[in-house]
LOLUM-979499 format. One record per residue (C-alpha): x, y, z. Coordinates in steps of 0.1 Angstrom, whole numbers, plus 2048, in hexadecimal, padded with zeros to 3 digits. Example, Ala and Ser with C-alpha at 12.3 -4.5 7.8 and 13.67 -1.06 7.14 Angstrom:
87B7D384E8897F5847
% end
This chain:
7FF80180082181780482583281B80684482A80086782B7E78658487DD84E8647BA84285379F84386B77B83586075F84187373B83086E71883787B70781587E6E78028876DA7E287E6F17E085E7147D78667197D084171F7F683B7427EF84E74C7D683473F7E581575080681F7707F482176B7E28007648037EF78481780479A7F97F778D7F47D577E8187C679882D7D77BB8357C57D282D7D77BB8137EE7B381E8137B780982D7AD8138537C58178707A881588778281488276882789A74481A8967288328A870981C8AF6EE8128C86F27F78E06DF7DB8CA6F47E88AD7137E18C07087BE8C87007B88A67217C78997357B48B17247908A77237958847467A887B75C79589A74A7738A674176A88176377887375378A85A76B7A785E78A79386077F77D84277D79A82C7A17A88317AB77F82D79877E80C7AB79C7FC7CB79480C7C97B681F7DC7BB83F7C07B885A7B97D28777C07CC89779D7C18AB7AB7DE8C47AC7F98A97837F38A37718078BC74C8048C473D8238D37198208DF7058408E16FA8479006DB85D9126E087C9256E38699456FF8509366EA83192C6EF81D90D6D58248F46C08098E36B68208C96B08458C26908518C268886E8DB6978928D86AE88C8F56BC8708E56C587F8C46D389E8DA6E98868EB6F68738C96F98978B87138A48D272387F8D572B8808AF7358A58AE74E8A28CB75D8808BE76089089976E8B28A678889C8C27938878A37988A088A7B18B48A37CE89A8957DB8AB8767EE88986C7CA8748697B087684F78C86B85677585883F75185B84D73784584071285084170582F8346F98208576E38298756C48408786C685C8616CC87587E6EC8648856F48698606EC88E8606FF89187F71C88387171C8988527158B78677358B187F74A8A986073F8CF8517458DB8707688C987C7758B98597938C584C79D8C48247A789F82378B89483677187F82674B87682873E85881671C84580C71B8228037068167E66FD7F27E36EC7E07C96C67DB7D96C57B77D86E27B57EC6DD7D17FF6C67C581D6D77A08196E279083B70077F82B70D79B81772A7AE8247407B78067427A87E075A7897E677677D7CA7617617C273D75C7B97277547D27007497D56EB75B7EF6CB74E7F56AC7677FB69175981767376481D66576B84065F74684668373B83C67C72B81A6907337FC67F7487E569C7517CD6C17537CB6DA76C7C36FF76B7B67197847C272678B7A27067A179C70B7B67BC71B7DA7B872B7ED7D372E8117CB74482A7E473384E7E074986D7EB7318887F973C8AC7F67378C38177418E681E75A8E483775790084F7758F986878B91887076D92F85E75692C87F7609318A27539108B275890A8D774F8E78EA72B8EA8EB70D8D48E67058CC8BF6E88E48C06FD9028CD7178FF8B67028F98966F291D8A871192F8AE71E92388C6FE93287C70195489472995788571D95286070196986471698487373198385671698283B70399F84B71E9B984A71F9D183073E9DB81A7579F3826768A0780E781A22819786A3D7FB7A8A528067A6A6C7F0785A737F8789A7082076AA5A822761A39830741A2781D733A0D8317169FF81C6FFA1E814711A3382C72EA4B82173FA5984075AA7583F77BA71857796A888607B5A7D84E7C9A7286C7AEA5D87B7A6A4F8537CCA458557CEA348747A9A2486D7BBA1584D7D8A0B8637C09F18747AE9E68567CF9DF8447DA9C98617B99B48597BD9B38337E29B182A7F29A08487D59878537E49688667CD94F8557C695D8307B794082479993F83A77A94E82976F95C84678097386475F96E87D76996F89E79497089A7A398C8A57C99808A27CD99F88C7C59B78A77E69CC8B07F09DC8D27F1A038CF815A048D481C9EF8B680FA0E8A681EA288B8843A288AD84EA3B891853A1C87882DA1987E823A3C87583CA3C858826A2184B805A32852811A50840810A3D81F7EAA3D81E7EEA63830801A6B80C7E2A5D7FA7C9A7280F7DCA938087EBA8B7E4806A9F7D8808AB67FA826AA980B82BAC582080BAB8833820A9183583DAA484582AAB685B81AA9686983DA8786D84DAA687B832AAA894836A838A385CA8089D85BA618B2838A548A4817A548B5815A508DD7FDA368E77E8A528F67E4A638D97DCA458C77C0A3B8E17B1A5D8DD7AEA5B8B57A1A378BA783A488CE77BA618B277CA46899763A338AA74EA528B1750A5C88D745A3C881729A33898719A5889071CA5086B70DA3186B6F1A338876EFA0D8856F7A048A76F59DD89F70C9DE8817259FA88F73D9E18A47479D08877589F3876762A028987879FD8A877E9E38C17959D38DD79F9B28EA7B39A89077B19B692C7C19D69357E59DB9307E39BF9147C79D08FE7CA9C98D87B99DF8BF7AA9DA89F7899D58867719B88837649BD8627689A284B7889A783977799E81A7629B781C77A9D482078A9EB8047A1A078057A3A197E5
% end
């Protein structure tokens, strides 16, 4: 199989169809190039599902038979983990029927995927083919929230006649005859495994990892928090700074700003749009890593960098730039910057009139007194300086 780029982790949700485990393995081995063999398997199921999986895959040896038939290195039994879903009181569930059962399952699956996705050397292969529909939904949703670019989501498609047959676990090398019986145990027809087809369908999904500020919380709250972040990002209006016009346009609001304050405001905006720590992220959301301490903007070097925008504000009138640099020979002092920030925020707030959106565009702070950092929370994709 050659050197592995990742530790391959298979994750299943399963009910009373342990076949989906060997069918998914079959698809990963025979439809992927190079073939994918697991380093570990995790099966999330109910208590009856666990009993059935243990009986069929281990006691009857179907999992071992799969590896042996295709001359594959078997996965050790200790690397196959069966996780039984529990209710909020810690009791194993026989089925998932009530609302609080569903919420418990969602929380378990979300936390499990989040934890497994912490390891950058692992790759998750998640199968939605088994279990109740809610379990499949939670697995797919958890992968959307926490999955990386290299993680994968699958569904297994099996020829209908074989899909529900209790003795069909994969397509064997040699043709085999399977009997189809009625409820009384009488044979009504036979199937030949040469007519069986197993297809591993890879399902696309939107990856929201690193685009949302998701903490450890119940699944329902994760979704609500993620939606709030997306709504806040989407509702923001474009922010355009026209240096020569000395105006900031936020949506339909055109706000005039004094040159020194406009220069400083642009310094905060440029930290976001030019020196972002995570340029591959689509959304900034609650990230404040681009925020700066005022002392970082207080020196001569910082003032000279900001003066480039000051030149664009005044055009060819170099005397204005010279006056600025002569007045602040050592650069701005922190107290002067703090006063300018207050005036910037007052100008923006009065110009917008919308107290709901104004905080996205004002200069805000993070951190405690003595270690505060300043910046603008607006999405960098909505910022333009001309």
